[in-house]
N, C-alpha and C positions, 0 to 999 in steps of 0.2 A: 409966860416967863419962867415958871417952875419947870416946864418941860425943857426949855432951852438950857436952863441951869443943869438939869440932869444930864443932858447930852454933852455939855461941856465937861462935866465931872468925869464921865466915862471916857471921853477923848484924852483927858489929862492922865487918868489912871492907865489907859491902854498904852500911852506913849511914854509912861514913866520908865518902863523896863527898857525901852529903846534908848532913852536918855542915859540909862546906867551902863548898858552893855556896849554901846558904840564908843564912848570915850575909853572904856576899859580895853576894848579890842585894839583901838589905836595905840594906846600905851604899850600893850603887849607886842604889837608889831614893831614899834620903835625899839623896844628892848631887844628883840630878836635881831633887828638890823644892827643895833649898836654892839651886841655881843659878837655878831658875825664879823665885825670890823676889828675886834680885839684878837689879833692873830697870836700874840705872845702871852696872853693872859693865861695863867695856870688853871684857873677855874674853867675857862672856856675849853682848854685842852682836855681836862678831866671830863667835862660834860660831853665833848666830842667822843672821847674814848668809850665812855659808858654808852653813848648812843650807838657807836659802832658795834659794841658787844651785844647790845639789845637787838640791833638790826641783824647781826650775824646769827644770834640764837633763833630769832624769828624766822630768818630765811632757812636755817638748818632744819628747824622743825617743819617747815613747809616742804623743803626739798627731799627730806628723808622718805616720806610716803611716795613722792614722785619717783625717786630712785627705785623704791621697792616695786612700784608699778612697772617701771621701765624694765627692771630685772625680770619681773614676772612675764612681761611680753616677750623678752628675749628667750626665756626658758620655754615658753609656749612655742615660739618660732623654732627652737632647736628640736623640741619634741615633734613638731609637725614635720620637720625635715627628716628626722629619724623614721617617723611613721611612713612618709612618702618613699624613703629609701627601702624600708622593709616591704612596702607594697610592690615596688619595682622588683625587688629580689624574689618575692613570691610569684610575680608575673613571669620572671625568667624561669623559675622552677617549674611553673605551669607549662611554659613553652617547651622546656626540656622534657617534662612528663608527656606533653602532647606528642613530641617527636618520638619518644619511646613507644607510646601507644600506637602511633602510626606504623612503626616497625613491626610491632606485634600484630597489628591488623593485617599488614602485608603478609606476614608469615602465615597467619590463619587463612587468608585468601589463597595463598599458594598451596596450603595443605588441602583446601577444598578442591582446587584444580587437580592436585595429585590424586585425590580420591576419585574424581570424575574420570580422570584419564587412566586410572588403575596403574600408576607408576610409582606408588609409594615404596615398593620393595627396592627400587633402584637407588633410593637415597638413605637407606638404613646403614648406619656405620657407627663405630665408636672411635675412641682416640686414646693414644698414650701420650704421657707428658715427658719431655726431655729438657735438660738444662742447656742454656747457651754457654759455650765455653770460649767462643771467639767471634769477633766481628771484623771481617776483612773487607768492609765496604769502602769504595772510593767513588770517584766521579762516574765510573762506568761499570765496574764489576762489583755489584752489591750482593754480598753473600754473608751467611753466618755459618759457624761450626757448632754442632750440637754433640752431646756425649751419648749418642745412640747410633748403632750401626747394624751390620748383618747379624750380630749376636742377639739383637733384640727383634729381628725379623724386619728391619727397615729395608725398603727397596727404592730404587730409582723412580722418580715421579710421584712418590708419596706426597699427598697434599699436606701443607704445613699452615697452621693458623695460630693467631694470637687469641686474646680474650675477646676482641671486638670484631675479628674478621680474618679472612685469608691474607697471608703474607707471602706465600711462594710455594715452592715444591723442592723435593730432594733432587739434587743433580749429580752428586757423587756419594758413594757409600764404601766404607771400609769395615773392618771387623768391629771397631768400637766407636767410631765417629762418622758423621755424615755432614755434607755441605748442603746448605739451603740456598737455592737461587731465589732471590727476593723479587717482588713485583716490579721494582724500579730498575732492575738489572737490564742492560740493553739487549740481552739475549732472551729476556722473558716475553712469552706470548701466551695469553690466556683468553679463551672464548668467554665473553660476558654478555649479560642481558641488562638493559637499562629501563628503569621505571616498571610499573606494573603492566605496561603494555608490551614489555618484552622485546624492545628493539635490540637487534643482535649486532655485535661488533667484536673486535679483538683488542684486548688491553695490551699495550706495548710499553715496555720499560724505557725510560729516558735518562737513566743515570741518576744524578743528584736531584733532578727535577721531578715533578709529579708525572706519573705515567699518563699516557693518552689512550683514547679509544679511536681506532681507525677502521677502515673498511665498513663504514656505517651508513645505512640507509635511513631516510626520514630524520635527518639530524635537526631539521627545522621544527620537528614536533617535540624535541627534547628540551627541557628547561633546566636552569641552574638548580642544584640541590636534588635532582632526580637520583634515586638510589641505583647503585651499580652492584650486581651480584653475579656469581658464576652461572653460566648457562648449562653446564653439564656436558656440553659437546666436547668430543675428544676422549671421553671416558677417563680423564685424569682427576678432575675436580668434581665433587658432588654438586648437583645443581642447587641454586637458591642460597648459596653461602655469601654473606655480605662481604663486599670488597671496599666500597667507599661511596662517594657521591660526586655528582658533576659540579666542578668548581668554575669552569670557564669553557666558552665555545669560541674557536678561532680556526680559520683556514680548513674548514670541514673536518676538524678534529675536536674531540672533547678532552679537556684537561680534568683529571680525576684526583680528588683529594682522598687518599687512603685513610680508612678509619683507624688502623692500628699504628701506634707510635713505636717503631722498632727499638728506638733507644731506651725506652722505658721497660722493655721486656727482659726478664731473666729466664723465663721458660717458654716453651712453645708446645703446641699440640700437634701430634702426628696423626692424621686422620686415616683410619683403617678402612679405606674405600677402594673397592675394585669391582666395577660392574661385571667383569667377566666371571667373578666368583659366584654371582647370582644366577648365572646361566647354568 
């Protein structure tokens, strides 16, 4: 009986807390429901306003670090975009550098061929600089006027170049000025070689359009972006002077994109080249 009494005492003590908190919880719930129904009560309004302020402060304190994290991720994304753009720019620079190195390698290879063939003396020349004083180019008659003539030793057929390649030859000379017949003039004909394999053809002016290469064999072996340079045939232009690159192939002709931009030139180079003087 004593043991039963102890168990009963423990049960009563263990459930005494439940007996206290359950009624208190029910009363609190009723108060909340009752206050919620009092729409016009000023106390309820103040309580709601304070609750809203507390909730707003709490959500602000929570959202602030979230916004900081979001801004951080956006900043990282922008930095990544800048880094990727910088990487692409460096890759483009590398491609430009590679193209330049290919040109240098081509010139070195040509120099080796010249040494093997013992023709290096044929391409020794210097140049004089002259200022462009007039551009009389139109759809067909592409030409420039320069302020150098017979007084400076300029002769007909003197090769003329820009900073990046051949642009034409002298077609008329007076005492103080000369006319330059440009590559895209319809009357222009220049023997050229294409690629390091040296496929031969004639560069023909097309007026306002890009010049073309005609009378060409093995056109199927030529690819877009192959280099075009003077062949040296005809004894007017020195060999291995850059002209442009292949831009298109159509109707057994090659369209050539000239390296030199005539409109950007203020001066030209007059090449003192004459193979007969070497003889």
